[in-house]
ZALUMMAR-950139 format. One record per residue (C-alpha): residue in one letter; residue number from 0; x, y, z. Coordinates in nm, 4 decimals. Example, Ala and Ser with C-alpha at 12.3 -4.5 7.8 and 13.67 -1.06 7.14 Angstrom:
BEGIN
+----+-----+----------+----------+----------+
! aa !   i !     east !    north !       up !
+----+-----+----------+----------+----------+
!  A !   0 !   1.2300 !  -0.4500 !   0.7800 !
!  S !   1 !   1.3670 !  -0.1060 !   0.7140 !
+----+-----+----------+----------+----------+
***
This chain:
BEGIN
+----+-----+----------+----------+----------+
! aa !   i !     east !    north !       up !
+----+-----+----------+----------+----------+
!  X !   0 !  11.2540 !   3.4030 !  -2.5711 !
!  X !   1 !  11.5777 !   3.6076 !  -2.6725 !
!  X !   2 !  11.6482 !   3.7978 !  -3.0090 !
!  X !   3 !  11.9653 !   3.9471 !  -3.1333 !
!  X !   4 !  11.9499 !   4.1747 !  -3.3434 !
!  X !   5 !  12.3059 !   4.2151 !  -3.5513 !
!  X !   6 !  12.4447 !   4.4256 !  -3.7968 !
!  X !   7 !  12.6345 !   4.2401 !  -4.0627 !
!  X !   8 !  13.0433 !   4.3162 !  -4.1162 !
!  X !   9 !  13.2367 !   4.5961 !  -4.2453 !
!  X !  10 !  13.1341 !   4.5644 !  -4.6493 !
!  X !  11 !  13.1922 !   4.6937 !  -4.9917 !
!  X !  12 !  12.8742 !   4.7987 !  -5.0865 !
!  X !  13 !  12.9286 !   4.7608 !  -5.4816 !
!  X !  14 !  12.9696 !   4.4122 !  -5.4791 !
!  X !  15 !  12.7545 !   4.3574 !  -5.1695 !
!  X !  16 !  12.9899 !   4.1388 !  -5.0072 !
!  X !  17 !  13.2269 !   4.2074 !  -4.6431 !
!  X !  18 !  13.5872 !   4.3478 !  -4.6919 !
!  X !  19 !  13.8609 !   4.1675 !  -4.5730 !
!  X !  20 !  13.8176 !   4.3808 !  -4.2415 !
!  X !  21 !  13.4078 !   4.2648 !  -4.2561 !
!  X !  22 !  13.5513 !   3.9022 !  -4.2662 !
!  X !  23 !  13.7351 !   3.9764 !  -3.9568 !
!  X !  24 !  13.4432 !   4.1423 !  -3.8308 !
!  X !  25 !  13.2346 !   3.8263 !  -3.8690 !
!  X !  26 !  13.4795 !   3.6041 !  -3.7441 !
!  X !  27 !  13.5122 !   3.7951 !  -3.4095 !
!  X !  28 !  13.1577 !   3.8158 !  -3.3551 !
!  X !  29 !  13.1084 !   3.4230 !  -3.4564 !
!  X !  30 !  13.3533 !   3.3937 !  -3.1835 !
!  X !  31 !  13.1685 !   3.6138 !  -2.8942 !
!  X !  32 !  12.7935 !   3.4499 !  -3.0205 !
!  X !  33 !  12.9468 !   3.0441 !  -3.0123 !
!  X !  34 !  12.8204 !   3.0527 !  -2.6385 !
!  X !  35 !  12.5165 !   3.2391 !  -2.6095 !
!  X !  36 !  12.2707 !   2.9344 !  -2.7201 !
!  X !  37 !  12.1473 !   3.0364 !  -3.0184 !
!  X !  38 !  11.8441 !   2.8117 !  -3.1941 !
!  X !  39 !  11.7705 !   2.9876 !  -3.5016 !
!  X !  40 !  11.9520 !   3.2111 !  -3.7122 !
!  X !  41 !  11.8257 !   3.4047 !  -3.9867 !
!  X !  42 !  11.9621 !   3.6683 !  -4.2091 !
!  X !  43 !  11.8809 !   3.9440 !  -4.4415 !
!  X !  44 !  11.9068 !   3.7926 !  -4.8179 !
!  X !  45 !  12.1884 !   4.0920 !  -4.9145 !
!  X !  46 !  12.5293 !   3.9128 !  -4.9578 !
!  X !  47 !  12.7012 !   4.0792 !  -4.6868 !
!  X !  48 !  12.4092 !   3.9728 !  -4.4355 !
!  X !  49 !  12.3892 !   3.6306 !  -4.5443 !
!  X !  50 !  12.8331 !   3.6206 !  -4.5221 !
!  X !  51 !  12.8219 !   3.7504 !  -4.1706 !
!  X !  52 !  12.5645 !   3.4831 !  -4.0774 !
!  X !  53 !  12.7523 !   3.2374 !  -4.2499 !
!  X !  54 !  13.0381 !   3.2804 !  -4.0079 !
!  X !  55 !  12.8331 !   3.2699 !  -3.6932 !
!  X !  56 !  12.6255 !   2.9579 !  -3.8183 !
!  X !  57 !  12.9696 !   2.7976 !  -3.8667 !
!  X !  58 !  13.0150 !   2.8617 !  -3.4930 !
!  X !  59 !  12.7183 !   2.7710 !  -3.3543 !
!  X !  60 !  12.6591 !   2.4694 !  -3.6012 !
!  X !  61 !  12.3309 !   2.6134 !  -3.7206 !
!  X !  62 !  12.1821 !   2.6892 !  -4.1038 !
!  X !  63 !  12.1327 !   3.0414 !  -4.2358 !
!  X !  64 !  11.7098 !   3.0760 !  -4.2911 !
!  X !  65 !  11.6833 !   3.4118 !  -4.5454 !
!  X !  66 !  11.4545 !   3.6632 !  -4.4526 !
!  X !  67 !  11.3732 !   3.8843 !  -4.7205 !
!  X !  68 !  11.1778 !   4.1295 !  -4.5502 !
!  X !  69 !  11.5184 !   4.2545 !  -4.3565 !
!  X !  70 !  11.6795 !   4.3697 !  -4.5909 !
!  X !  71 !  11.7978 !   4.6995 !  -4.5922 !
!  X !  72 !  11.5410 !   4.9385 !  -4.5937 !
!  X !  73 !  11.7840 !   5.2798 !  -4.6160 !
!  X !  74 !  11.9685 !   5.4367 !  -4.3663 !
!  X !  75 !  12.0797 !   5.7444 !  -4.5413 !
!  X !  76 !  11.7201 !   5.8628 !  -4.6509 !
!  X !  77 !  11.5773 !   5.8703 !  -4.2840 !
!  X !  78 !  11.9050 !   6.0091 !  -4.1409 !
!  X !  79 !  11.9216 !   6.2835 !  -4.3354 !
!  X !  80 !  11.5314 !   6.3500 !  -4.3067 !
!  X !  81 !  11.5764 !   6.3338 !  -3.9167 !
!  X !  82 !  11.8925 !   6.5959 !  -3.9458 !
!  X !  83 !  11.6313 !   6.8576 !  -4.1670 !
!  X !  84 !  11.3612 !   6.7768 !  -3.8804 !
!  X !  85 !  11.5942 !   6.8565 !  -3.5831 !
!  X !  86 !  11.7470 !   7.1543 !  -3.7635 !
!  X !  87 !  11.3899 !   7.2689 !  -3.7708 !
!  X !  88 !  11.2942 !   7.2515 !  -3.3982 !
!  X !  89 !  11.0972 !   6.9311 !  -3.4384 !
!  X !  90 !  11.0880 !   6.6949 !  -3.1820 !
!  X !  91 !  11.2271 !   6.2942 !  -3.2330 !
!  X !  92 !  10.9260 !   6.1933 !  -2.9920 !
!  X !  93 !  10.6418 !   6.3585 !  -3.1784 !
!  X !  94 !  10.3878 !   6.1009 !  -3.1969 !
!  X !  95 !  10.2660 !   6.2919 !  -3.5081 !
!  X !  96 !  10.6325 !   6.2510 !  -3.6994 !
!  X !  97 !  10.4462 !   6.0349 !  -4.0069 !
!  X !  98 !  10.2183 !   6.3140 !  -4.1245 !
!  X !  99 !  10.5060 !   6.5631 !  -4.1871 !
!  X ! 100 !  10.6343 !   6.6285 !  -4.5144 !
!  X ! 101 !  11.0197 !   6.5183 !  -4.4473 !
!  X ! 102 !  10.9417 !   6.1786 !  -4.3376 !
!  X ! 103 !  10.5536 !   6.1429 !  -4.5691 !
!  X ! 104 !  10.7418 !   6.1595 !  -4.8681 !
!  X ! 105 !  11.0752 !   5.9657 !  -4.7801 !
!  X ! 106 !  11.1163 !   5.6075 !  -4.8680 !
!  X ! 107 !  11.2189 !   5.4580 !  -4.5587 !
!  X ! 108 !  10.8550 !   5.4788 !  -4.3136 !
!  X ! 109 !  10.6694 !   5.2560 !  -4.5464 !
!  X ! 110 !  10.9162 !   5.0166 !  -4.5820 !
!  X ! 111 !  10.9192 !   5.0366 !  -4.2491 !
!  X ! 112 !  10.5665 !   4.9618 !  -4.2180 !
!  X ! 113 !  10.6457 !   4.6447 !  -4.4453 !
!  X ! 114 !  10.8854 !   4.5174 !  -4.2378 !
!  X ! 115 !  10.6981 !   4.5478 !  -3.8968 !
!  X ! 116 !  10.3853 !   4.3422 !  -4.0408 !
!  X ! 117 !  10.6581 !   4.0804 !  -4.1411 !
!  X ! 118 !  10.8423 !   4.0426 !  -3.8076 !
!  X ! 119 !  10.4970 !   4.0395 !  -3.6455 !
!  X ! 120 !  10.4324 !   3.7519 !  -3.8338 !
!  X ! 121 !  10.7195 !   3.5630 !  -3.7709 !
!  X ! 122 !  10.7085 !   3.6620 !  -3.4062 !
!  X ! 123 !  10.3718 !   3.5051 !  -3.4302 !
!  X ! 124 !  10.5380 !   3.1801 !  -3.5282 !
!  X ! 125 !  10.7584 !   3.1817 !  -3.2345 !
!  X ! 126 !  10.4603 !   3.2029 !  -3.0156 !
!  X ! 127 !  10.3991 !   3.5773 !  -2.9501 !
!  X ! 128 !  10.1223 !   3.7744 !  -3.0737 !
!  X ! 129 !  10.1421 !   4.1665 !  -3.1326 !
!  X ! 130 !   9.8265 !   4.3648 !  -2.9534 !
!  X ! 131 !   9.8906 !   4.6801 !  -2.9008 !
!  X ! 132 !  10.2392 !   4.7551 !  -2.7813 !
!  X ! 133 !  10.2911 !   4.4062 !  -2.6448 !
!  X ! 134 !  10.3074 !   4.0878 !  -2.7625 !
!  X ! 135 !  10.0445 !   3.7874 !  -2.5803 !
!  X ! 136 !  10.2782 !   3.4799 !  -2.5024 !
!  X ! 137 !  10.0875 !   3.2046 !  -2.6734 !
!  X ! 138 !  10.3431 !   2.9723 !  -2.5797 !
!  X ! 139 !  10.6340 !   2.9330 !  -2.4525 !
!  X ! 140 !  10.9513 !   2.9507 !  -2.5719 !
!  X ! 141 !  11.3129 !   2.9590 !  -2.4698 !
!  X ! 142 !  11.4503 !   2.9697 !  -2.7747 !
!  X ! 143 !  11.7485 !   3.2249 !  -2.8419 !
!  X ! 144 !  11.7037 !   3.3426 !  -3.2059 !
!  X ! 145 !  11.9273 !   3.5550 !  -3.3984 !
!  X ! 146 !  11.8731 !   3.7810 !  -3.7098 !
!  X ! 147 !  12.1634 !   3.9003 !  -3.9215 !
!  X ! 148 !  12.0448 !   4.2717 !  -4.0887 !
!  X ! 149 !  12.1284 !   4.6258 !  -4.1407 !
!  X ! 150 !  12.1665 !   4.9613 !  -3.9872 !
!  X ! 151 !  11.8634 !   5.0621 !  -4.1104 !
!  X ! 152 !  11.6380 !   4.7412 !  -4.0887 !
!  X ! 153 !  11.7588 !   4.6393 !  -3.7834 !
!  X ! 154 !  11.6855 !   5.0384 !  -3.6164 !
!  X ! 155 !  11.3242 !   4.9547 !  -3.8002 !
!  X ! 156 !  11.2902 !   4.6505 !  -3.6165 !
!  X ! 157 !  11.4033 !   4.7949 !  -3.2542 !
!  X ! 158 !  11.1587 !   5.0896 !  -3.3110 !
!  X ! 159 !  10.8787 !   4.8377 !  -3.3673 !
!  X ! 160 !  10.9605 !   4.6271 !  -3.0763 !
!  X ! 161 !  10.9967 !   4.8826 !  -2.8345 !
!  X ! 162 !  10.6895 !   5.1072 !  -3.0204 !
!  X ! 163 !  10.9468 !   5.4022 !  -3.0549 !
!  X ! 164 !  10.9308 !   5.6602 !  -3.3156 !
!  X ! 165 !  11.1197 !   5.5681 !  -3.6006 !
!  X ! 166 !  11.3214 !   5.9310 !  -3.6331 !
!  X ! 167 !  11.3937 !   5.8933 !  -3.2833 !
!  X ! 168 !  11.5852 !   5.5624 !  -3.2792 !
!  X ! 169 !  11.7509 !   5.7035 !  -3.6651 !
!  X ! 170 !  11.8781 !   6.0248 !  -3.4744 !
!  X ! 171 !  11.9661 !   5.8890 !  -3.1442 !
!  X ! 172 !  12.1526 !   5.5360 !  -3.2499 !
!  X ! 173 !  12.3717 !   5.4226 !  -3.5268 !
!  X ! 174 !  12.4499 !   5.0440 !  -3.5146 !
!  X ! 175 !  12.8452 !   4.9672 !  -3.5310 !
!  X ! 176 !  12.9432 !   4.6790 !  -3.7387 !
!  X ! 177 !  12.8689 !   4.3492 !  -3.5794 !
!  X ! 178 !  12.6959 !   4.5011 !  -3.3018 !
!  X ! 179 !  12.4691 !   4.2668 !  -3.1259 !
!  X ! 180 !  12.1602 !   4.4065 !  -2.9571 !
!  X ! 181 !  11.9281 !   4.1907 !  -2.7628 !
!  X ! 182 !  11.5167 !   4.1981 !  -2.7066 !
!  X ! 183 !  11.3528 !   3.9580 !  -2.4661 !
!  X ! 184 !  11.0126 !   3.8731 !  -2.4339 !
!  X ! 185 !  10.9059 !   3.6935 !  -2.1254 !
!  X ! 186 !  10.6171 !   3.5610 !  -1.9441 !
!  X ! 187 !  10.3528 !   3.2945 !  -1.8774 !
!  X ! 188 !  10.1281 !   3.1418 !  -2.1388 !
!  X ! 189 !   9.8477 !   3.3839 !  -2.1921 !
!  X ! 190 !  10.0070 !   3.7298 !  -2.0335 !
!  X ! 191 !  10.0924 !   3.9907 !  -2.2448 !
!  X ! 192 !  10.4315 !   4.1076 !  -2.2431 !
!  X ! 193 !  10.6206 !   4.4253 !  -2.3184 !
!  X ! 194 !  10.9599 !   4.3411 !  -2.5220 !
!  X ! 195 !  11.2599 !   4.4480 !  -2.2972 !
!  X ! 196 !  11.5761 !   4.5760 !  -2.4324 !
!  X ! 197 !  11.8500 !   4.4143 !  -2.2127 !
!  X ! 198 !  12.1568 !   4.4724 !  -2.4493 !
!  X ! 199 !  12.2221 !   4.7261 !  -2.7219 !
!  X ! 200 !  12.4913 !   4.7901 !  -2.9753 !
!  X ! 201 !  12.7254 !   4.5810 !  -2.8165 !
!  X ! 202 !  13.0524 !   4.5711 !  -3.0544 !
!  X ! 203 !  13.3557 !   4.5238 !  -2.7734 !
!  X ! 204 !  13.4384 !   4.2255 !  -2.9964 !
!  X ! 205 !  13.5743 !   4.4117 !  -3.2632 !
!  X ! 206 !  13.7817 !   4.6356 !  -3.0810 !
!  X ! 207 !  14.0911 !   4.7031 !  -3.2801 !
!  X ! 208 !  14.0050 !   4.5513 !  -3.5603 !
+----+-----+----------+----------+----------+
***
């Protein structure tokens, strides 16, 4: 199975819609994805994500299925905490990061934990059951599944899929508008597979926009 994580286009956060530039982003992303063989299209229930997904849905002939758990969980609070931890000399790869005050008192990690549990429930429906840092292949799924979401929620999803510390990805990455990140899950039925990052933050389609 191919899982495509897509960020929404340039937004007006006040109205939770796309700007004119954001609509051009969405159309360019839709053209980019038109021949990717997408079989299921999900989106966060925020307006800026559903509007982006609608453009993609029109290009691939699919309805947009709502995923409330992929609503934005907060990029700014976590990025600020990460910056403070780096300044204090703490490693972003430290396995005990969640116990430090900067993160323990932050709103993002508990939201990310809820997201991870819901994401695993969706993946189980699609034929992959989480076991440790991998997924047991329950059925042979050849689908290409797209999820349109946000910088924070998309990064949290990727963190969980790849079993990388949340601060590391929030500190070392910053998803571009309508960027496409691809994770593949492959293996024979019954085998344990590890998600593979095959494309990251591809936003070439909006260059010049």
